[in-house]
DRENNU-850167 format. One record per residue (C-alpha): residue in one letter; residue number from 1; x, y, z. Coordinates in pm, 1 decimal, padded with zeros to 6 digits. Each point is the difference from the previous one (the first is absolute). Layout:
BEGIN
+-----+-----+----------+----------+----------+
! res !   n !       px !       py !       pz !
+-----+-----+----------+----------+----------+
!   A ! NUM !        X !        Y !        Z !
...
+-----+-----+----------+----------+----------+
//
This chain:
BEGIN
+-----+-----+----------+----------+----------+
! res !   n !       px !       py !       pz !
+-----+-----+----------+----------+----------+
!   M !   1 ! -17668.6 !  05903.2 ! -01864.8 !
!   D !   2 !  00275.9 ! -00145.4 !  00265.5 !
!   Y !   3 !  00462.5 ! -00007.0 ! -00140.7 !
!   N !   4 ! -00114.2 ! -00377.5 ! -00033.9 !
!   T !   5 ! -00317.6 !  00028.3 ! -00182.6 !
!   I !   6 !  00166.3 !  00272.2 ! -00234.3 !
!   M !   7 !  00311.7 ! -00290.2 ! -00003.5 !
!   N !   8 ! -00180.4 ! -00304.6 ! -00116.1 !
!   T !   9 ! -00169.8 !  00211.1 ! -00279.5 !
!   S !  10 !  00229.5 !  00108.1 ! -00128.4 !
!   S !  11 !  00247.8 ! -00294.5 !  00005.3 !
!   K !  12 ! -00299.0 ! -00166.7 ! -00243.9 !
!   L !  13 ! -00015.8 !  00286.0 ! -00230.2 !
!   R !  14 !  00162.9 ! -00124.4 ! -00358.8 !
!   K !  15 !  00333.2 !  00251.1 ! -00117.9 !
!   T !  16 ! -00041.5 !  00090.9 ! -00338.7 !
!   Q !  17 !  00358.9 ! -00148.5 ! -00125.6 !
!   S !  18 !  00150.5 ! -00010.2 ! -00375.3 !
!   F !  19 !  00149.8 ! -00311.6 ! -00108.4 !
!   S !  20 !  00145.9 ! -00119.4 ! -00358.6 !
!   L !  21 ! -00075.6 ! -00345.5 ! -00077.8 !
!   D !  22 !  00081.1 ! -00177.1 ! -00358.0 !
!   P !  23 ! -00293.3 ! -00058.9 ! -00300.9 !
!   E !  24 ! -00009.1 ! -00369.4 !  00105.5 !
!   V !  25 ! -00065.4 !  00077.8 !  00419.1 !
!   V !  26 ! -00229.8 !  00224.1 ! -00047.2 !
!   A !  27 ! -00230.0 ! -00278.6 ! -00299.6 !
!   Q !  28 !  00073.8 ! -00273.7 !  00307.7 !
!   I !  29 ! -00192.3 !  00331.5 !  00305.2 !
!   Q !  30 ! -00301.4 !  00016.7 ! -00235.4 !
!   R !  31 ! -00040.8 ! -00386.9 ! -00133.9 !
!   T !  32 !  00026.2 ! -00116.5 !  00354.7 !
!   K !  33 ! -00158.5 !  00271.8 !  00204.9 !
!   G !  34 ! -00342.7 ! -00176.7 !  00006.6 !
!   Q !  35 ! -00268.4 !  00219.2 !  00163.6 !
!   A !  36 !  00288.2 !  00226.8 !  00148.1 !
!   S !  37 !  00107.8 !  00270.3 ! -00124.2 !
!   A !  38 !  00349.1 !  00050.4 ! -00156.5 !
!   S !  39 !  00118.6 !  00235.8 !  00322.7 !
!   E !  40 ! -00094.1 ! -00311.7 !  00257.6 !
!   R !  41 !  00133.5 ! -00288.2 ! -00206.0 !
!   V !  42 !  00334.6 !  00137.9 !  00023.0 !
!   N !  43 ! -00027.4 !  00089.1 !  00338.6 !
!   Q !  44 ! -00082.4 ! -00303.5 !  00046.5 !
!   L !  45 !  00289.8 ! -00119.1 ! -00221.8 !
!   L !  46 !  00251.6 !  00207.1 !  00228.4 !
!   S !  47 ! -00079.5 ! -00133.6 !  00304.1 !
!   Y !  48 !  00007.3 ! -00346.4 ! -00090.2 !
!   A !  49 !  00341.7 !  00087.5 ! -00194.7 !
!   L !  50 !  00109.7 !  00193.6 !  00348.1 !
!   E !  51 ! -00132.2 ! -00318.2 !  00207.2 !
!   M !  52 !  00177.6 ! -00251.9 ! -00229.8 !
!   E !  53 !  00368.4 !  00163.6 !  00050.6 !
!   R !  54 ! -00020.2 !  00041.0 !  00359.7 !
!   K !  55 ! -00057.8 ! -00344.5 !  00065.4 !
!   A !  56 !  00203.2 ! -00061.8 ! -00264.8 !
!   S !  57 !  00261.3 !  00208.9 !  00223.3 !
!   L !  58 ! -00052.7 ! -00155.0 !  00272.3 !
!   S !  59 ! -00009.8 ! -00318.2 ! -00129.7 !
!   Q !  60 !  00393.5 !  00079.0 ! -00064.6 !
!   E !  61 !  00046.1 !  00123.3 !  00367.0 !
!   A !  62 ! -00066.9 ! -00237.6 !  00125.6 !
!   A !  63 !  00200.5 ! -00246.9 ! -00210.9 !
!   E !  64 !  00286.1 !  00241.2 !  00068.5 !
!   F !  65 ! -00010.8 ! -00000.5 !  00353.9 !
!   F !  66 ! -00080.6 ! -00451.6 !  00011.3 !
!   A !  67 !  00304.5 ! -00077.4 ! -00219.3 !
!   D !  68 !  00254.4 !  00071.3 !  00314.3 !
!   A !  69 ! -00226.3 ! -00265.9 !  00152.7 !
!   P !  70 !  00254.9 ! -00317.9 !  00068.6 !
!   D !  71 ! -00091.7 ! -00313.6 ! -00264.8 !
!   D !  72 ! -00015.8 ! -00181.5 !  00298.6 !
!   R !  73 ! -00337.7 ! -00144.0 !  00081.0 !
!   Q !  74 !  00045.3 !  00059.7 !  00412.2 !
!   Q !  75 !  00152.0 !  00252.1 ! -00065.9 !
!   R !  76 ! -00251.7 !  00162.5 ! -00247.4 !
!   R !  77 ! -00268.9 ! -00060.4 !  00259.1 !
!   A !  78 !  00177.0 !  00088.3 !  00302.0 !
!   F !  79 !  00016.3 !  00357.0 ! -00185.7 !
!   Q !  80 ! -00403.2 ! -00032.7 ! -00070.5 !
!   K !  81 ! -00073.9 ! -00023.4 !  00286.6 !
!   A !  82 !  00223.0 !  00319.0 !  00133.8 !
!   N !  83 ! -00175.5 !  00209.3 ! -00299.4 !
!   L !  84 ! -00296.9 ! -00123.4 !  00101.1 !
!   K !  85 !  00021.3 !  00083.3 !  00438.4 !
!   S !  86 !  00156.0 !  00397.3 ! -00173.6 !
!   W !  87 ! -00249.3 !  00064.7 ! -00240.2 !
!   S !  88 ! -00281.6 ! -00133.8 !  00311.9 !
!   R !  89 !  00125.2 !  00239.4 !  00219.5 !
!   K !  90 ! -00091.8 !  00277.5 ! -00223.9 !
+-----+-----+----------+----------+----------+
//
């Protein structure tokens, strides 16, 4: 096996980690897990929550960035065009 194969395989292995959960949360996980295991359901929920948190953070960052944009429509349009040009160069 080469290094890349080992690294790809090891990144797919699950790590056992212990966390404390509220009994209500455990009950909801058990109730909503369907055919999946409780661990798989927790991983799904955590992945979803982390993605939502990332999107919220990006949205907040964008709002802060554009808060300084001028209110004047003509100036705002010029600001947007300048941003599009700089993004297209990357």
